[in-house]
C-alpha positions in Angstrom: -21.6 16.4 -33.2 -22.6 19.0 -30.5 -24.6 16.5 -28.6 -21.6 14.3 -28.4 -19.4 17.3 -27.4 -21.9 18.4 -24.8 -22.1 14.9 -23.4 -18.3 14.5 -23.3 -18.1 17.9 -21.4 -20.7 16.9 -18.9 -18.8 13.6 -18.1 -15.6 15.6 -17.6 -17.2 18.1 -15.5 -18.9 15.4 -13.3 -15.4 13.9 -12.9 -13.8 16.9 -11.8 -16.8 17.7 -9.4 -16.5 14.5 -7.6 -12.7 14.8 -7.0 -13.3 18.4 -6.1 -15.9 17.4 -3.4 -13.6 14.7 -2.2 -11.0 17.2 -1.3 -13.0 20.2 -0.5 -14.7 22.6 -2.9 -13.0 25.5 -1.5 -9.5 24.3 -2.3 -9.4 24.4 -6.1 -9.5 22.0 -9.0 -7.0 19.4 -10.0 -6.1 18.5 -13.6 -6.1 14.9 -15.1 -2.5 14.3 -14.4 -2.9 15.0 -10.7 -0.8 18.0 -10.8 -2.2 21.2 -9.4 -3.6 23.8 -12.1 -1.2 26.7 -12.2 1.1 25.2 -9.8 4.8 25.0 -10.2 6.8 21.9 -10.4 7.5 20.8 -6.9 10.8 21.7 -5.3 13.1 19.0 -4.2 13.6 19.3 -0.3 17.1 20.3 0.7 17.6 17.2 2.7 16.7 14.9 -0.3 13.5 14.2 1.5 14.7 11.5 3.8 16.4 13.4 6.7 20.1 13.7 7.4 20.0 11.4 10.4 19.4 8.1 8.4 22.8 6.8 8.0 25.2 8.3 5.6 26.0 5.1 4.0 22.5 3.9 3.3 21.7 6.6 0.9 24.7 6.0 -1.2 23.8 2.2 -1.6 20.7 2.7 -3.6 22.6 2.6 -7.0 24.0 -0.6 -8.3 27.8 -0.5 -7.2 30.5 -3.1 -7.9 32.0 -5.4 -5.2 35.6 -4.8 -6.2 37.9 -7.0 -4.2 35.8 -9.2 -2.3 36.7 -10.3 1.2 35.7 -13.0 3.9 34.6 -11.7 7.2 34.8 -14.4 10.0 31.7 -13.6 12.0 31.5 -14.9 15.4 27.6 -15.5 15.0 27.6 -16.4 11.3 30.8 -18.0 10.4 32.7 -16.8 7.2 30.6 -14.0 5.4 31.5 -12.4 1.9 31.9 -8.7 1.9 32.4 -6.2 -0.8 35.9 -4.2 -0.9 34.5 -1.6 1.6 33.6 -4.3 4.1 29.8 -4.3 3.6 27.9 -7.6 3.8 26.8 -9.2 0.8 23.3 -11.0 0.7 21.4 -13.9 -1.1 17.7 -14.0 -1.7 15.8 -17.4 -1.3 13.3 -16.4 -3.9 16.2 -16.1 -6.4 17.4 -19.1 -8.4 21.1 -20.3 -8.9 20.5 -22.6 -11.6 20.0 -21.2 -13.7 21.0 -17.6 -12.1 18.1 -15.3 -11.9 17.1 -12.3 -9.7 13.6 -11.9 -8.6 14.2 -8.7 -6.6 13.0 -5.7 -8.8 11.4 -2.3 -8.1 10.8 -1.4 -4.4 12.7 -4.6 -3.5 15.8 -3.6 -5.1 15.5 -0.2 -3.5 15.8 -2.0 -0.1 18.2 -4.5 -1.4 20.8 -2.8 -3.7 22.2 -5.2 -6.2 25.9 -5.6 -6.6 27.1 -4.8 -10.0 29.1 -7.6 -11.6 31.8 -5.4 -13.3 35.3 -5.4 -11.5 34.5 -8.2 -8.9 37.4 -10.2 -7.9 37.1 -13.4 -5.8 38.3 -13.1 -2.2 41.8 -14.5 -1.4 41.7 -18.2 -0.5 38.3 -18.7 -2.2 37.2 -20.5 -5.5 37.3 -17.8 -8.2 35.4 -20.1 -10.5 32.2 -19.5 -8.3 32.2 -15.9 -9.2 29.8 -15.1 -12.1 27.2 -12.6 -13.4 23.5 -12.7 -14.4 21.8 -10.4 -16.7 18.7 -8.5 -15.0 15.6 -7.6 -16.5 16.8 -4.1 -17.1 19.8 -5.4 -19.0 22.5 -4.7 -16.3 24.8 -7.1 -15.0 24.7 -8.5 -11.3 27.5 -10.4 -9.5 26.8 -14.0 -8.6 28.7 -16.4 -6.2 27.9 -19.9 -6.6 25.0 -18.8 -9.2 23.2 -16.6 -6.5 22.7 -13.0 -7.3 24.4 -10.8 -4.7 22.8 -7.6 -2.9 23.6 -5.4 -0.1 21.2 -4.2 2.4 20.0 -0.5 2.8 20.1 -0.6 6.5 23.8 -1.8 6.6 25.4 1.7 7.3 29.0 0.6 8.2 31.2 -2.4 7.4 30.7 -5.4 9.6 26.8 -4.8 9.8 24.7 -7.7 9.2 21.2 -6.3 9.8 19.8 -7.9 6.8 20.4 -11.7 8.3 17.2 -13.6 8.4 14.9 -10.9 7.2 11.6 -12.2 6.1 13.1 -15.7 6.4 14.4 -15.2 2.7 17.4 -13.0 3.0 20.9 -14.3 4.3 24.5 -13.2 4.3 26.3 -15.3 1.7 29.2 -17.6 2.6 32.0 -17.8 0.2 30.5 -20.6 -1.8 27.2 -18.7 -2.2 25.4 -20.8 0.4 23.6 -19.1 3.5 26.1 -18.0 5.9 25.4 -19.3 9.8 23.4 -22.2 8.3 20.4 -19.7 7.4 20.1 -18.5 11.2 18.5 -15.1 11.5 20.3 -12.7 13.7 19.2 -9.4 12.0 16.5 -7.1 12.1 14.0 -9.9 11.3 10.6 -9.3 9.6 10.1 -8.9 6.0 11.6 -6.2 3.6 10.8 -5.9 -0.1 9.3 -9.1 -1.2 5.9 -8.4 -0.2 4.9 -10.8 2.6 5.0 -9.0 5.8 5.1 -10.7 9.1 4.2 -9.6 12.5 6.7 -9.6 15.6 5.5 -13.1 16.6 6.5 -14.4 13.0 3.1 -15.1 11.9 2.0 -14.0 8.5 -0.4 -10.9 8.8 -3.5 -11.0 6.9 -4.0 -7.4 6.5 -6.3 -5.1 4.4 -4.8 -2.8 1.9 -4.6 -0.1 4.5 -5.6 -0.7 8.0 -5.1 0.7 11.6 -2.4 -0.5 14.3 -2.4 0.4 17.7 1.2 1.3 18.5 2.4 1.6 22.1 4.1 5.1 21.6 2.3 6.8 18.8 -1.5 5.4 19.4 -3.5 4.4 16.3 -1.6 4.7 13.0 -2.2 3.5 9.5 -0.3 0.5 8.3 -0.3 -1.1 4.8 -0.9 -4.6 3.7 2.5 -5.6 4.8 1.9 -4.1 8.3 4.5 -1.5 7.5 3.8 2.0 9.0 2.4 4.7 6.6 3.8 8.2 6.6 3.1 11.8 5.5 5.6 14.5 4.5 5.1 17.8 5.8 6.4 19.6 2.6 3.8 18.1 0.4 0.2 19.7 0.2 -3.2 18.2 0.0 -4.9 20.9 -2.0 -3.5 21.6 -4.6 -2.3 18.0 -4.4 1.5 18.3 -4.8 4.5 16.1 -3.8 8.0 17.6 -2.7 9.4 13.9 -2.4 10.9 13.3 -5.8 14.0 11.5 -7.3 16.2 10.2 -4.5 13.6 10.8 -1.8 11.5 8.1 -3.3 14.5 5.6 -2.7 14.0 6.0 1.0 10.2 7.0 1.0 8.6 4.5 -1.3 4.9 5.7 -2.3 1.9 3.8 -1.3 0.5 2.2 -4.4 -3.3 2.8 -5.1 -5.6 0.9 -2.9 -9.1 0.0 -3.4 -11.6 1.8 -0.9 -13.2 -1.6 -0.1 -9.9 -3.0 0.8 -9.4 -0.7 3.9 -10.2 -1.0 7.4 -10.8 1.8 9.9 -9.4 4.7 7.8 -11.1 7.8 6.6 -12.7 7.6 3.2 -12.9 11.3 2.4 -10.3 12.4 0.0 -9.4 8.7 -0.7 -8.2 9.3 -4.2 -5.3 8.3 -6.6 -2.7 10.9 -6.9 -1.1 10.7 -10.5 2.2 12.4 -9.8 4.1 14.4 -12.3 6.6 11.7 -12.5 4.1 9.5 -13.7 3.8 7.2 -10.5 0.3 6.6 -9.1 0.2 6.9 -5.5 -2.6 6.6 -3.0 -3.7 9.7 -0.6 -5.7 9.9 2.5 -7.6 13.2 2.8 -6.0 14.1 -0.2 -2.5 13.8 1.3 0.0 11.6 -0.5 1.3 8.8 1.6 4.5 6.8 1.9 6.3 4.0 3.6 9.9 4.4 5.0 12.7 2.1 3.6 14.5 2.2 7.1 11.4 0.2 8.5 12.6 -3.3 8.2 9.7 -5.3 9.7 6.0 -4.8 10.5 5.8 -2.5 13.5 8.8 -0.4 13.0 8.3 3.3 13.2 12.0 4.3 12.4 10.6 7.3 10.0 8.8 8.9 12.8 10.1 12.6 12.9 12.8 11.9 10.5 14.2 15.4 9.3 11.2 17.1 11.3 9.1 16.6 8.5 8.1 12.8 8.2 5.3 11.4 10.6 3.1 8.5 10.9 -0.7 9.0 9.9 -3.7 8.8 12.0 -6.8 6.9 10.8 -8.1 10.4 10.0 -5.1 11.1 7.8 -3.5 13.5 10.4 0.2 13.8 11.5 0.9 11.8 14.5 3.1 13.4 17.0 4.1 16.4 14.9 5.0 19.6 16.8 1.9 22.2 16.6 
């Protein structure tokens, strides 16, 4: 029994030593949950973690809201487009199905494309009310459908009349009154891929990227991007050792964590301190030099750096894990 116990303690000590060495022996020891030993629970930042300059409307759209009295907007570029009662454009996703109705936008995708709740929706005047329906999502909630297609809003549409989601990723389109693609599927929005996992570069060609790699940005220089070509960020209110996060709750809706990446699935980045952070909320997050890393929901396509400097606390990350462009 003692032999087994001693062996177990030895294995545990080895694991702790390895993690300590990776993140600096003089900085302390992390417990198996990834939370610093003796550290208090991280405090939520006053600005919600995503900065007050990112469109007041976008933050409010993360939760599923009903469409209310639907309306039809006659867009010069897209033709007739369905909006909710507040005038926000409704979208459909090519990877969903209409017969039978099914949503394939979950998790991070649903943060970028908030679902339209089914309750209380009324057909737009002059349209076919029989096309209005609902679908039960994986979590049991009800989502509005038009012509069988599940309906969404876009997080970057911050005011009525915006249609920035049109053509994003070649899979997202504003909805016509019959549930078909408005404008015949023409892409006039922000472009790129957003929330469905297959990033495209500015030229429209699919990117074949490692889990984490380096991109040369015209303004910022060398910065880290994820497998979809999306810019990776750090939060100044986090700490590397003890490893702690100050981005929790609603902050994560705007700053999704970078999921764990295998070391051999990286190119050109620092491998020291390349460990997985088991956050107090149970989410697994990749770190570089022991700093938790994120992407930004306001970046609509590969190459965007809209998160740079947000709130004076969010910055792109250099290949060495440093903040890019942050004031000294």
